[in-house]
C-alpha positions, 0 to 999 in steps of 0.5 A: 500500500502506498501512503502519501501525506499532505502538508498539515495546514490545520489541526483538525484535518490533514488530507491524505491519499492512499492506494491499495487493492482488494476487498481487504484494502477496501475494508481497512480504508473504510474503517479508517474513515476515508472516502473510498474509490473503487477502480475496476476498469474491466468493467465495473467502474467503467460501466458505472461511469457510463451509466452516470454519463447517461443520466443515472441518479446514483450507482452502487456496487454489491457482492454476488451471492456466492462470494465467501470472505472473512470480511463482511459483505451485505448485498441485501443492505445495499439493494435495500438502500438503492431501492429506497433512493429509487423510491424517493425519486419515483424511479426504478433500479437497474441491476448489472451483473455477470455472466455477459452471455446469458439470459436474464434468468441466468443472471438472476441466479447469483444476485438473490441477496441484492434482489431480496433487499430491493424487494423488501424496500418495494422498488421496481426493477427495470432490468437485469443486464450484463456488465459491458463497460462503456457499451452498457448504455446501448442496452437501455435508457439510464436516465433517472435510474438507480444502478447496482453493479453486482460483480466479483471484484469491483462489486465485492470491494464496493460492498466491503467498503460500504458495509465497513463504514466508509462515509462515501464509496464511489468508483473511478475509471480512466477508460473512455465512456459514453460522454468522456474520452482522453484524460477526462474520465480520470480527471473527473474521477479525481475531482469527484473524490476530492469534492467528497473528501473536502465535504467529509474532511477525510482522506482518500483511498483508491482501491484497485479492485484486484491486485491481479489486475495490472490495469486496475493498479495502473489506473488507481496510480494514475488517478492518484497522480491527478488528485495530487496535481489538483492540489488536494494534499496541499489543502 
């Protein structure tokens, strides 16, 4: 884990930036009280970025049913709160999961915990679609929808951070999306994390969803450099 400390300008808050990986790193960052950004380039965080581009109200991540970890996950809780947000805005929930090449019924088989939370809250499910990265916006209209991405790496890391008390869990990507290209996705991801850290007076931890995914590690490091360039550590 890389830890970068900023210059202390206040006795109340010293901005910090950390880069880590895996669900274990997400849990540690959440317990510390950091804003946690999940970086899962192929494809969870890129998928979520594309849905936000396409007008989604909010996006969450959750663990599939079959994941067994010593670290706590609670996809039912995430499904419940995602559904509550949809109800607040008189909207629906869109679920994004694997496998890609499968029927809706096949994709449902491993997301029953999230479905239970949504049904308990009473929200409607618009559809259950595959995790396709930026291409996901071609499948349906995300305008004013609430999204839950249930995936084995990014979704699990998000779930862990959410259920271990992070003040906010977000996603970030460097990949081209529906409305952003070039350096824009990474820059906007960095700025999103900074805004929330300023709001909550916390540090930022970037979590590469899997330490086995070199692209996630490189992307997290790149977003971290942009956060530094934005002056976050000098606040």
